[in-house]
N, C-alpha and C positions, 0 to 999 in steps of 0.2 A: 702348601702347608709349610714346607721347609723354609721357603723364603720369608714367610711371615714370622716364623720362629726366630730366624736369624735377625730379622729386623727388630723383633722384641728384645733379643739378647743384646744387640748393639745399643738399643735405646737405654736398656737397664745399665749397661756398661758405661755409656756416656754419662748417665746420671751419677753413677758411682764416682766416676773420675771428676765430674764437675763439683761434687760435694767434697767435704773433708774426707781424709783417709778413713776416719772412724765414724762415717755417716751412720746414724742409728736407723735401723730398719726393723719394722715389726711385720710379721706375716700372719694374716688372719685366714684360717681355713674356712672359707664361706661355703654354704650348702648348695648354692646354685647360681645360675647366671641371671643378671638383671634383665628386665624386659627392655628398658632403655634407661637414659640418665636424666629424665625429667619427671620429678615426683608429682607434677600436675596430672600426668597421664596414666600413672599406674599406682596400684594400691598394695602390691605384695611387699612384705618385709624385706625380701631379698633385694628388690629394686630400691627401697627406701635406704637400706644400709649402704648401697653403692652410690647414691646420689644425694638425697636430702641431708644425710648426716655429715659426710665429709666435705661436700662441694658447696652447699648452700646454707644460708641463714634465713630466718623469718623475722617478722617485726617483733614477735615475742617468742619465747621458747621455754622449755622446762629446765630447771636446774638439774644437771646430770645426776641420774640415779634416783630422782624424786618426781612427784607429781605437782611440784610447786612452780607456778609461773614466774618468769623473771624477764626483765627487758632484754632485748637483743638488738636488732637494727633500729627499733624505736627505743630511745633511752627513757621516754616517759610517755604517758597518755592521759587524756581527760575524757570522762563520759558525762554527757549532759544529764540534768536531773530527770528528764523523761526517759532516759535509757536508749535514745535513738540516734545520738550523734557521738561518734568516737573520733577524737582528734589525736593523732600520733605525731610526736616530735622526734624527728629522725636524727640518728647519730651522725655527726660530721666527721669527715676525714676517712671514711670507710672505702677501701680500695677494692676494685674488681680484679679477678685473676686474668691471666692472658694465656693465649696458646698461639700456635703457628698461623692461625686464621685471623687472630684479633688481638690488638693491643688497645686497652681503653685510653681515652683522652680526658676522662673526667672521673670524679669520685661518685659513689652511690648517691642517688638523690630521689626526690619524689616521683620523677618520671619512671623510674624502675619499678616502684611500687604499683603505680597506675598500670603500666604495661603488664605486670605479672598477674593482676586481677582482671584487666579488661580482655586479655587473651582468652580467658576462661568464660567471661561473662557476656561478651559482645560478639554475636554471630557474624558481624561485619568486620571484625578485627582481622587483618591479613593473616594472622597466625592461628585463628580460631580452628581451622580445619587441618592444620599441619599435623603430620604423624597420626592421622586418624581422628584427631580432635575429640577424644572421649575424656571428659573431665569428671569422672564418676564421683569423686569425693566432693568436689565443688557442687555438682548437681544434686547429690544426695541430701545436702544441707539446704537445697533450694536457695542458694545465695544469690542467684540471678534475680529472684523475686525479692529477697530480703534487702539487698543493697540497692537503694534507689539512686545513689549518687556517690562518686568518688571524686574529690576535689583536691587539686594541688593549690594549697594556700600560698606556699612559697617553696623554694627548693628543698627545704627541710621540714615541711609540715604538710601532712595529708589528712583530709577529713572524710570519714565514711558516714553517710547518712542512711539509716535503716528505715524500712517501712513500718516496723513495730519493734518494741524492745525484744531482745533475744538473749536469754540468760547465758547460754554457752558461747556467745560470739567471740569473746576474747580468747577463751581456750581453743576455739576452732582455728584461730589465726596462728596457733602454734603447731597446727597439723601440717603434714608434709606438703600438701597441695598449695599451701600459702608461702612456699619458698620464693625468695625474690631473685628474679633474673635480670640480666643487663639489657635494658631497652636499646642501648647503643649497639651491642653485639647483634641483637635481633634485627635492627635496621640494616646493619652491614650484610648479614647473611641473606636478608630478603633482597637487597639490591644485587647480591651475587647470584641470586637464583637458587640458593641452597638453604632455605629456611629450616629444613629438618636437621641441619648441623647443630642448631640450638639444643635439640633434644638428645643428640648422640655424642656431641663433643661439648659438654656443658661448661658454662662460665658462671661462677657464683662469687660470693664474698666469703665463703667458708674457709676452714683451716687447711684443706688439702686440695690441690689441683690434680685433675685427671691427666695423666701422661699418656697412657695407652690401655686399650681394652682388647684382649684376645678372647673371643667368645668361647665359653666352656673351659677356659684354661686359667687365665689370670687377669687381674686389673691392677695397674700400677699407678700410684699417686705419689706426688712429692709435696712436702710442706710448702704452703704458700707463705713466702717470707714477709709479705706486707699485711698479714692477717690482723684485723683491727684489735683482737684480744692479745696479740703477740704471737710470734711464730711457734708452732707446735714443737715439743721436745723431740718428737720423732722427725727424722729427715725424710724417710720414705715409708709408705704404707703399701703393702701388697695383699690383695685378696687372691688366695690360691683356691680356685673353685674346685671343691671336693665333695660331690654329692653323697658319698657313702660315709656314714658316721664312724664305722670301724677304721676306714682308711684315714679319716680326719684324726682319730685318736692315735693311730700309729705314727702319723706325721708329728703330732704334738709330743709324743714320747721321744721321738728322735730330734726334737727341737727344730724340725723343718717348718713348723708354725708355732706361734706362741699363745694364740687364743683360738678357741673353736666353739661354735654353737651346737646345740641340739645333740648332746651325747646320747648314746644308747643307755636307757635306764639300767640295763644289765651290767654295764661297765662302771657304774658309779662307785661301787666298793673298791674296785681296782684303782680308780682314780684317787680315792681318798687315801689309799696306802702308798701312792707314789710320792716320794719325798721331794721331787722336783716340781710338783703341781699343787696348786691351790684350787679346790673345788668350790667356786663361788656360787651362791644361790640367792634367790629372791622370789617372793610370791608374785606370780605373773597375773596381770590383769587381762586374762584371756579366757576364751571359751572355744572348745572344739565341738563341732556339731555335724549332724547329717542333714543336709538341706534337701527337702522334697520340692521338686519342680511342680508347683501347685497348678500350673497351666496344662500339664500333661496327664491324661488318664493313665492309670486309675488314681493318680495322686492328687487329682482335682477334687476327690471325695474325702471329706474330713474323717469319715469313719475308717477309711483305708489308712490314712495317715496315723490315726490313733492306734489302729491295730498293729501297724508295722512298728510303731514306737514301743508299745508294751510287749512286743515279741522280742525286743532286744534286751539281753541281760547286760546292762551297763556296768554293774558292779564287777562282773566277771571280766569284762573288757578292760576296765581300769586296773584291776589286779594284774592281769596278764601283760598288758602293754605298758602301763605307767610304772609298775613295780614300786609303789610307794611314793611316786613323784607327782601324783595327781589325785583329785577327788571327783566323785560323781557329780555331774552338773544337773540341775533341774530348771535353772533360769538362764537366759542369755547373759544376765549380769553376774559377774563373779561376786562371791560373798563380800569382798572388800570394797566393792564399788558402792557408793552411797545410793540409797533407795532400792538396793537388792532386797527382794521379798524372801527373806530366809525362812519365813513361817509357811510359805506355800508348800503344799504336799505334792510330791512327785507321783506319777503313775507307778504302781508296782509292776514288776516283771510278771506277766501273766499270759503264757502261751494259749491257754484254753480260752480266755476271754478274747484274745486276738483272733483265734479261729472263728469264734462266734461273730465278731464284728465283720470279719471278711465275708462270712456267709451272708450276713445281713446286707452287706454292700453288693452282693451278687458276684463276688470274685471267686473264680473257680480254682481249685487246686491245680498247681502246675503253671499258674500265671507267671510270666517272666518280667523282671524289672532289671534295668541296667543300673549297676551300683558302681559309681566312679570313686577311685581312690587316688589321691595325689601321690606323685612319685618322690617327694622330698620330705625330710623331717621338718616339722614345724613346732613352735613352742607348745602349741595346743594338741599336737598329735605326733608322737615320736615314731610311729610305724603304721601308716595308713593302710598299707597292703594287708598287714596282719589284722587290723581292725575290720577291714572289709571282709576278710575270710571268716571272722567270728560272727559278723552280722549275717553273712551268707548262710552259715550253719544254723543260726537262730531262726532266720526266715524259712529255711527248709523245713523246720519242725512245724510250721504253720501253713505249709503248702505253697510257699512263694519261692520261685527259682531266681536267685540273684546271679546275674552275669557281671563279673568284675571287669571294669574298663579303666585304663590309665593312659596318660599322654605325658610328654615332656612338660615341665612345670609351666612355662609360658603359654604353651598350647592349651594345657588344661584350664588355666585361668581364662584364656580367651574364649574357649568353647563354653565354659560355665556361664561366663558373662553373656554370651549369645543365647543361652538357654537350650543348648543341645542335649543336656543331661536329663535323666529322670530323677535319680537320687545321687547326691555327690557329697563326699566328705569334705568339709570346709572348716573354717574357724576364723577367729578374729582376736586381735590384741588391740585394746583401745589406744587411740593416739592422744587422747586428752584427759581421760579419767572421768569425764562427764557422762551420765547415763545416755544422753542423746547421741553420743558417739557410737553406741551400740544400736539403738533403735532406728535412728535416721538412715545411716548408711546401709544397714542390713535388712530393714523391713518396711521402709516407706514405699509408697506407690511410685514416687519419682525414681528411686534407685532400683525398682523392678524392671525399668526399661534401660538395659545396658549398663547398669551400675553394679554395686556390690550385693544387691539383693538376690542371692543365689536360689532363693525359694520362688522368685518371681511372684511374690505374694503381695496383693494389694487389697486391703480389707478396710472399708470405710470407717467403721467404729474405732478401729485401732489407729488409723491415720489421724482422726480428729483428736484423739487423746494425746498422741505424741506431738502433734502440732500445737495444741494448747499448752502442753508442758514446756515446750521450747520457749514460748512467749511469756510464760508465767514467771514473775519476779519473786513470788513468795516461795521460799525453799520448802516449807512443809507441804504446801499445795502441790509443788512439783513431785515430792515423794509420793503423795497420795495418787497422783495421776500415773506415775510409773508403776505403782503397785497394780493399778487397774490394767495397764498395758501388759504386765507379766501374766496376769490371770487370763487375758484374752489369748495370748500366745499359747499358754498351757492348754486352753480349750480347743483352739483351732489347729495347733500342732503343725505350723509351717516347716518346722525342723525339729529333730530330736537333739536336745542338748545332752552331750555325752560327758565331757570332762573339763575341769579347770586344772591347769598344771602349775607346778613350781618350776621356775626357770633355773637350770643348772648350767654353769659354764666353767669348764676346766681351763685354767690359765697357768702358764709357766711362772715359776717364782721369780724369774728375772724381770717380769712385767710389774711396773709400779703404777699405782693410782688408777687401775682399771676398776670400774664399777658395773655391776649388772644393772641394766636399765629396766624399770618395771613395764615400760611400753614395748620391750623387746628389741630396741635399737642397739647397735653396737657403736659406741662412741669412743674414738681414739684420740681426740684432741688433748685431753688432760694427761694422757698416758706417757710414761717414760719407760725405758728399758735399760737394765744393767748390761754393760758390755761384757 
């Protein structure tokens, strides 16, 4: 450990000396370690922040701080009248980053786009099974069936042909899994016999290059001088990995970091009073929920799921844990996402009815259920352990004994994905703002098999509705279909929707141009810092 620390210190020192004497450095106190640096393979916001945001670009992206799509690596596009052919005209002169393993010999072109999608789509691609080969976001959207052909028209034109019209397709291409990788780097690492380096030592076209990662400690980036939008104002970006929210805030107060995510709600008043800090906020497009593994008894019984849901006092949980920063959820869709059925009635908290339903289902008092709680703060859940304890107390009142289980964050996600849990606290922040970005990844039959469907719920009537809605071009008809989908979820209860939260981020006043992102990302490219 000592030698790796020394190596890191020397690398950081070398960077400092290589840059100007007054090199601008911003330290971000992040909440956890990334699973790796390829956003095709992982879905957690922690990994997205460390890879998709600083290192990579996509064909299209969202204007920072908004849900508005804008051109990125594709400077423009055309959609055929039948909605099935998308032609992207690629930006010229875009440079790839380099590292000690690789120096590019050409600019970004159509080959990189095709490689980035075919790795995920084609089981025969030499990279398909590298690093586990689990492309849960790509697969949850069933893009392997939707995209029938990707064609290189020329070096700067790529054409996607779809099996049928798909209303959210363009927005989906702004999602993190659609980040564009260097085909040339991939070829070199394959020939070297080290293809996994592509996922751990990433090369992208983004504003920051990864310099070094020390697991559970820090990530060091430097500004990519040849970035196509212009070099970032920051010279260096450091993620100081700090899982405890109180420790993050102590570092922020001491100016050891300048931006932090996921503050303790109890600390917000103190932050508002600190003259050196701005407490930024934005309504988050997120939902925190308790996922029932519907493949495991007794949670395969809808009556048991309904009983456990109405036994939870959601209002008390939101009051105690969110302290004014969240609202009780009744739908998977947050109220600000179009097609959210805000008229749908939630189940009332009713322990007596819960007991009666459990009795009807043949569940004996003292039945044990493993209740999993994530170890890190998330935008949709500032304190999962405390939430689990409150659910444990509520379930005890109706004769269910909950045993609280937790793991390190990466391990937790891996085990939930594998379906080892019975009930697990989870959540979601949309990556696109389209309702399909909640329903498809979280509750489709495809995503129940090793994807982000933590309920492992595959229900044919629901599947038909969300599939029809995805292909429907009429906006009003899509709304009607999504209302039906929300009613089915309400009746079948694959998960208990608990809260939607407001995102709060304390930022030092020395930081200029930082915006809270509604998708929960942390974007540092536009940021400057006063010396």
